[in-house]
ROROBA-622537 format. One line per field, with one value per residue (C-alpha): residue number from 1; residue in three letters; x, y, z. Coordinates in steps of 0.5 Angstrom, whole numbers, plus 500, padded with zeros to 3 digits. Example, Ala and Ser with C-alpha at 12.3 -4.5 7.8 and 13.67 -1.06 7.14 Angstrom:
BEGIN
i = [1,2]
aa = [ALA,SER]
u = [525,527]
v = [491,498]
w = [516,514]
//
This chain:
BEGIN
i = [1,2,3,4,5,6,7,8,9,10,11,12,13,14,15,16,17,18,19,20,21,22,23,24,25,26,27,28,29,30,31,32,33,34,35,36,37,38,39,40,41,42,43,44,45,46,47,48,49,50,51,52,53,54,55,56,57,58,59,60,61,62,63,64,65,66,67,68,69,70,71,72,73,74,75,76,77,78,79,80,81,82,83,84,85,86,87,88,89,90,91,92,93,94,95,96,97,98,99,100,101,102,103,104,105,106,107,108,109,110]
aa = [MET,PRO,LEU,TYR,LEU,THR,ARG,PHE,SER,TYR,THR,PRO,ALA,THR,TRP,ALA,LYS,LEU,MET,GLN,ASN,PRO,GLU,ASP,ARG,ARG,ALA,ALA,ALA,GLN,GLN,TYR,ILE,GLU,SER,VAL,GLY,GLY,THR,LEU,HIS,GLY,PHE,TRP,TYR,ALA,PHE,GLY,GLU,TYR,ASP,GLY,TYR,ASN,LEU,TRP,GLU,ALA,PRO,ASP,ASN,VAL,SER,MET,ALA,ALA,THR,ALA,LEU,ALA,ILE,SER,GLY,GLY,GLY,ALA,VAL,SER,SER,PHE,GLN,THR,THR,VAL,LEU,MET,SER,VAL,ASP,GLU,THR,LEU,THR,ALA,LEU,ARG,THR,ALA,SER,SER,ILE,THR,TYR,ARG,SER,PRO,GLY,ALA,ASN,ASP]
u = [893,892,893,888,888,882,881,874,871,865,858,857,852,857,862,856,855,863,863,857,860,867,869,874,873,879,874,869,873,878,870,868,875,876,868,871,877,882,887,887,893,892,886,889,885,888,887,886,881,880,878,881,885,886,890,887,889,883,883,881,878,870,872,874,869,864,867,867,860,858,861,859,851,851,851,856,861,861,866,870,875,879,885,888,896,901,908,914,915,908,909,916,913,907,913,915,909,907,914,910,903,903,899,896,894,886,885,893,893,896]
v = [572,566,559,554,546,543,535,533,526,525,522,515,518,523,518,514,521,521,514,516,522,523,530,534,538,543,548,548,549,555,558,558,560,566,570,571,574,568,563,555,553,545,541,533,525,521,514,514,518,523,523,530,536,543,548,555,562,567,574,572,568,570,569,561,559,562,557,552,553,553,547,543,545,544,536,532,532,528,532,538,541,547,548,555,555,559,562,560,567,568,562,566,571,568,564,570,573,567,568,574,571,568,562,560,552,551,550,553,557,564]
w = [792,797,794,796,796,795,795,793,791,786,788,785,780,778,777,772,768,766,765,760,757,759,761,762,768,768,764,769,775,771,771,778,780,774,776,783,781,781,778,778,777,777,777,779,779,784,787,795,800,795,788,785,787,786,786,787,788,789,791,799,803,803,794,795,800,795,790,794,796,790,787,795,793,786,787,784,790,797,799,799,803,802,806,806,803,807,803,807,809,812,816,819,821,824,827,830,832,836,840,842,845,853,852,859,859,861,868,869,875,874]
//
Protein backbone atom coordinates (compact mmCIF):
# COMPACT_ATOMS: atom_id res chain seq x y z
CA MET A 1 0.00 0.00 0.00
CA PRO A 2 1.18 3.55 -0.71
CA LEU A 3 2.63 5.70 2.07
CA TYR A 4 1.65 9.31 2.68
CA LEU A 5 3.20 12.08 4.75
CA THR A 6 0.85 14.76 6.00
CA ARG A 7 1.71 18.09 7.56
CA PHE A 8 -0.92 19.97 9.51
CA SER A 9 -1.46 23.05 11.63
CA TYR A 10 -4.21 23.50 14.18
CA THR A 11 -6.31 26.63 14.40
CA PRO A 12 -5.78 28.86 17.48
CA ALA A 13 -9.22 27.74 18.71
CA THR A 14 -8.15 24.09 18.50
CA TRP A 15 -4.99 24.78 20.52
CA ALA A 16 -7.12 26.59 23.12
CA LYS A 17 -9.44 23.56 23.40
CA LEU A 18 -6.47 21.18 23.70
CA MET A 19 -4.93 23.33 26.45
CA GLN A 20 -8.20 23.23 28.40
CA ASN A 21 -8.64 19.51 27.83
CA PRO A 22 -5.39 17.80 26.68
CA GLU A 23 -6.13 14.92 24.36
CA ASP A 24 -3.96 12.34 22.60
CA ARG A 25 -5.11 12.72 18.98
CA ARG A 26 -3.34 9.56 17.77
CA ALA A 27 -6.41 7.41 18.47
CA ALA A 28 -8.61 9.71 16.39
CA ALA A 29 -6.10 9.74 13.51
CA GLN A 30 -5.85 5.96 13.65
CA GLN A 31 -9.64 5.64 13.50
CA TYR A 32 -9.85 7.93 10.45
CA ILE A 33 -7.35 5.97 8.36
CA GLU A 34 -8.55 2.55 9.50
CA SER A 35 -12.06 3.47 8.33
CA VAL A 36 -10.72 3.41 4.75
CA GLY A 37 -8.59 0.29 5.21
CA GLY A 38 -5.32 2.03 6.04
CA THR A 39 -2.80 2.23 8.89
CA LEU A 40 -1.34 5.07 10.93
CA HIS A 41 2.42 4.57 11.22
CA GLY A 42 3.28 7.69 13.18
CA PHE A 43 2.02 10.94 14.67
CA TRP A 44 4.40 13.71 15.75
CA TYR A 45 4.07 17.28 16.94
CA ALA A 46 6.73 19.76 15.89
CA PHE A 47 8.10 23.27 16.16
CA GLY A 48 8.18 25.29 12.99
CA GLU A 49 6.02 25.80 9.95
CA TYR A 50 3.64 22.94 10.83
CA ASP A 51 2.24 21.82 14.15
CA GLY A 52 2.39 18.13 13.35
CA TYR A 53 3.19 15.33 10.96
CA ASN A 54 1.60 11.95 10.26
CA LEU A 55 2.82 8.92 8.35
CA TRP A 56 -0.06 6.94 6.90
CA GLU A 57 -0.53 3.91 4.71
CA ALA A 58 -3.69 3.78 2.61
CA PRO A 59 -5.01 1.42 -0.05
CA ASP A 60 -4.93 4.13 -2.74
CA ASN A 61 -4.96 7.87 -3.42
CA VAL A 62 -8.76 8.07 -3.26
CA SER A 63 -8.80 6.57 0.26
CA MET A 64 -6.13 8.98 1.46
CA ALA A 65 -7.85 11.92 -0.23
CA ALA A 66 -11.11 11.01 1.53
CA THR A 67 -9.28 10.95 4.87
CA ALA A 68 -7.61 14.28 4.17
CA LEU A 69 -10.89 15.86 3.11
CA ALA A 70 -12.68 14.62 6.22
CA ILE A 71 -9.94 16.01 8.48
CA SER A 72 -9.68 19.31 6.59
CA GLY A 73 -13.44 19.73 6.57
CA GLY A 74 -13.68 19.21 10.32
CA GLY A 75 -12.59 22.77 11.06
CA ALA A 76 -9.84 21.97 13.61
CA VAL A 77 -6.91 22.48 11.26
CA SER A 78 -5.86 25.61 9.41
CA SER A 79 -3.70 23.69 6.93
CA PHE A 80 -3.37 20.06 5.87
CA GLN A 81 -0.94 19.00 3.14
CA THR A 82 -0.39 15.49 1.85
CA THR A 83 2.68 14.13 0.07
CA VAL A 84 2.64 10.76 -1.66
CA LEU A 85 5.84 8.90 -0.75
CA MET A 86 7.54 6.66 -3.29
CA SER A 87 9.88 3.79 -2.53
CA VAL A 88 13.39 3.74 -3.98
CA ASP A 89 12.31 0.94 -6.35
CA GLU A 90 9.33 3.00 -7.58
CA THR A 91 11.61 5.98 -8.16
CA LEU A 92 14.11 3.85 -10.09
CA THR A 93 11.28 2.56 -12.29
CA ALA A 94 10.09 6.13 -12.86
CA LEU A 95 13.62 7.19 -13.81
CA ARG A 96 13.94 4.35 -16.30
CA THR A 97 10.53 5.17 -17.79
CA ALA A 98 11.36 8.88 -17.97
CA SER A 99 14.46 8.14 -20.03
CA SER A 100 12.21 6.81 -22.82
CA ILE A 101 10.06 9.95 -22.96
CA THR A 102 11.06 12.63 -25.43
CA TYR A 103 10.34 16.03 -23.88
CA ARG A 104 9.86 19.14 -25.99
CA SER A 105 10.15 22.54 -24.27
CA PRO A 106 7.29 24.98 -24.84
CA GLY A 107 7.97 27.04 -27.95
CA ALA A 108 10.77 24.73 -29.15
CA ASN A 109 10.84 23.95 -32.85
CA ASP A 110 10.86 20.32 -33.81
